[in-house]
C-alpha positions as CSV (number, residue, x, y, z in Angstrom):
1,D,60.3,27.0,-24.9
2,W,57.7,26.1,-27.3
3,V,55.2,27.4,-24.6
4,A,56.7,31.1,-25.4
5,Y,56.5,30.6,-28.9
6,M,52.9,32.7,-29.5
7,P,53.3,35.0,-27.0
8,L,56.6,36.1,-28.6
9,A,55.2,36.4,-31.9
10,G,53.0,39.3,-30.4
11,V,56.4,40.7,-29.1
12,A,58.3,40.4,-33.0
13,L,55.5,42.2,-34.3
14,L,55.2,45.1,-31.9
15,G,59.1,45.2,-32.1
16,G,58.8,45.1,-35.8
17,V,56.6,48.7,-35.6
18,F,59.2,50.2,-33.0
19,I,62.0,49.3,-35.5
20,A,60.2,51.0,-38.5
21,R,59.0,54.0,-36.7
22,R,62.5,54.9,-36.1
23,W,63.6,54.1,-39.1
24,Q,61.3,56.9,-40.4
25,R,62.7,58.8,-37.8
26,N,66.3,58.4,-37.6
27,V,67.8,55.3,-40.0
28,H,70.7,55.2,-38.2
29,K,69.6,54.4,-34.8
30,A,66.8,51.7,-36.0
31,M,70.0,50.1,-38.0
32,M,71.9,49.9,-34.7
33,I,68.7,48.8,-32.7
34,F,68.1,46.1,-35.3
35,V,71.4,44.8,-35.5
36,S,71.9,44.6,-31.8
37,L,68.4,42.7,-31.6
38,L,69.7,40.2,-34.4
39,L,73.0,39.7,-32.7
40,L,71.2,39.3,-29.0
41,L,68.8,36.4,-30.8
42,A,72.1,35.3,-32.5
43,D,73.5,34.7,-29.2
44,L,70.4,32.9,-27.9
45,S,70.0,30.7,-30.6
46,I,73.5,29.4,-30.4
47,F,73.1,28.9,-26.7
48,R,70.4,26.9,-26.7
49,D,71.7,25.1,-29.4
50,W,74.7,24.0,-27.3
51,Q,72.8,23.0,-24.5
52,W,70.8,20.5,-27.1
53,S,73.6,19.3,-28.5
54,S,73.6,16.1,-26.7
55,N,71.2,14.4,-24.5
56,V,73.1,14.6,-21.5
57,T,73.2,18.6,-22.0
58,L,69.7,18.4,-22.8
59,W,68.1,16.5,-19.9
60,T,71.1,18.7,-17.7
61,S,69.7,22.0,-18.7
62,A,66.2,20.9,-18.5
63,L,66.8,19.4,-14.8
64,E,68.1,23.6,-14.3
65,V,64.9,24.3,-15.5
66,R,62.6,22.2,-13.8
67,P,64.4,20.5,-11.2
68,K,61.7,18.2,-9.9
69,S,61.0,16.4,-13.3
70,A,60.9,12.3,-13.0
71,L,61.4,12.6,-16.8
72,A,64.5,14.7,-17.0
73,H,65.8,12.5,-13.9
74,A,65.0,9.3,-15.7
75,M,66.4,10.2,-18.9
76,L,69.4,11.8,-17.6
77,S,69.9,8.4,-15.8
78,L,69.8,6.4,-18.6
79,E,72.3,8.7,-20.8
80,M,74.5,8.3,-17.9
81,V,74.7,4.5,-18.0
82,K,75.1,4.5,-21.7
83,R,78.5,6.7,-21.0
84,K,79.1,4.1,-17.7
85,Q,78.8,7.1,-15.0
86,L,76.9,4.6,-13.1
87,E,76.9,6.8,-9.7
88,E,75.4,9.9,-11.4
89,A,72.4,7.3,-13.2
90,D,72.1,6.0,-10.2
91,K,71.4,8.9,-8.2
92,H,69.1,10.3,-11.2
93,S,67.5,6.9,-11.2
94,Q,66.7,7.1,-7.2
95,T,65.1,10.7,-7.8
96,A,63.0,9.6,-10.7
97,I,61.3,6.9,-8.4
98,K,60.9,9.3,-5.8
99,L,59.6,11.9,-7.6
100,A,57.3,9.5,-9.5
101,P,56.9,6.3,-8.8
102,E,54.1,5.3,-11.2
103,L,56.5,6.4,-14.1
104,C,57.4,3.7,-16.5
105,L,60.5,5.8,-17.6
106,A,61.8,5.8,-14.2
107,R,61.5,2.2,-13.5
108,L,63.1,1.3,-16.3
109,A,65.8,3.9,-15.5
110,R,66.5,2.0,-12.4
111,G,66.0,-1.4,-13.9
112,T,68.7,-0.2,-16.4
113,V,71.2,1.2,-13.8
114,L,70.5,-2.0,-11.2
115,L,71.3,-4.1,-14.6
116,A,74.8,-2.0,-14.9
117,L,75.6,-2.5,-11.6
118,D,74.9,-5.9,-11.4
119,K,72.0,-6.5,-9.2
120,G,69.7,-8.8,-11.2
121,K,67.1,-9.7,-9.0
122,E,66.7,-5.8,-8.1
123,A,66.7,-4.7,-11.9
124,E,64.1,-7.6,-12.5
125,E,61.6,-6.0,-9.8
126,Q,62.1,-2.8,-11.2
127,L,61.7,-4.0,-14.8
128,T,58.4,-6.2,-13.6
129,V,56.8,-3.1,-12.6
130,A,57.8,-1.2,-15.6
131,D,56.4,-3.8,-17.8
132,N,53.0,-3.6,-15.9
133,L,52.9,0.0,-16.4
134,A,53.5,0.3,-19.9
135,Q,50.7,-2.4,-20.5
136,A,48.9,0.2,-18.5
137,Q,49.6,3.0,-19.9
138,K,49.6,4.1,-23.8
139,L,53.1,4.4,-24.5
140,P,55.1,4.4,-28.1
141,V,55.9,0.5,-28.9
142,R,59.4,1.4,-28.9
143,I,59.5,2.4,-24.8
144,K,57.5,-0.9,-24.5
145,R,59.8,-3.0,-26.2
146,D,63.1,-1.4,-24.4
147,I,61.3,-2.6,-21.2
148,Q,61.1,-5.9,-22.5
149,F,64.4,-6.2,-23.6
150,A,65.9,-4.9,-20.3
151,L,63.9,-7.1,-18.9
152,V,65.0,-10.3,-20.8
153,E,68.5,-9.4,-19.9
154,A,67.3,-9.1,-16.1
155,Y,66.1,-12.7,-16.4
156,L,69.0,-14.0,-18.2
157,F,71.4,-12.3,-15.5
158,Q,70.1,-14.3,-12.7
159,G,69.9,-17.8,-15.3
160,H,66.0,-17.8,-15.8
161,V,66.3,-18.9,-19.2
162,E,63.0,-20.4,-18.8
163,L,61.3,-17.0,-18.1
164,A,63.5,-14.9,-21.1
165,Q,62.9,-17.3,-23.8
166,P,59.2,-16.8,-24.3
167,L,59.3,-13.0,-23.8
168,M,62.5,-13.0,-26.2
169,M,60.8,-15.2,-29.0
170,K,57.9,-12.3,-29.0
171,L,60.3,-9.6,-29.1
172,I,61.9,-11.5,-32.0
173,S,58.9,-12.1,-33.8
174,A,57.5,-8.6,-33.9
175,D,58.5,-6.6,-37.2
176,A,60.7,-3.8,-35.3
177,G,62.0,-6.9,-32.8
178,A,63.5,-8.9,-36.1
179,R,65.3,-5.9,-37.2
180,D,67.3,-5.2,-33.3
181,A,70.1,-6.5,-32.7
182,R,69.5,-6.5,-29.1
183,A,67.3,-9.6,-29.8
184,Y,69.9,-11.9,-31.6
185,R,72.5,-10.8,-28.9
186,L,70.2,-12.1,-26.2
187,A,69.0,-15.3,-28.0
188,G,73.0,-16.0,-27.9
189,L,72.9,-15.4,-24.4
190,A,70.5,-17.6,-23.8
191,A,71.3,-20.5,-25.9
192,Y,74.6,-20.2,-24.0
193,R,72.8,-19.9,-20.5
194,S,70.8,-23.0,-21.4
195,G,74.0,-25.3,-22.2
196,Q,72.4,-25.1,-26.2
197,Y,75.1,-23.4,-27.4
198,V,78.0,-25.1,-29.4
199,P,81.0,-23.2,-30.6
């Protein structure tokens, strides 16, 4: 939508000139045109607001416009995992990988889906690739942390506490990681898996 903002400014100005000229000739017709345009634009705004009312509707509408968007497939897959709709999530994550195997978020989505499907080894492979891609690409710190938290979970899922602990300590020692509840949940899980947990 943002691509159309500048060209629509010209259309809006022309529309204003048209209505102003109509107003000089016939106030009644100009008022009807103005109210009709106002109602049309209000309806379009309400429709767009509905499309963006949740992440699922946002990414679904994005896929209607650009069905080959790997990013939209990956993000929709992550949202489907949160809703426990794993079959749909699996389909979208596979599509994201096929469309853009070098897209870090596609690998994160695939790894997250595989973790949810209890496929720890495959999840670890995808998340390791995602982590390597994240280090090479200039991505927001939050995305890199999400990948590393998922990777720790994949390690712990398979019982590789020795691989999980250094990465987990790095995440916890980071400023944002210290405030992230996932870090402490995974630390507890690591302690339990390593036999250091005492109830």
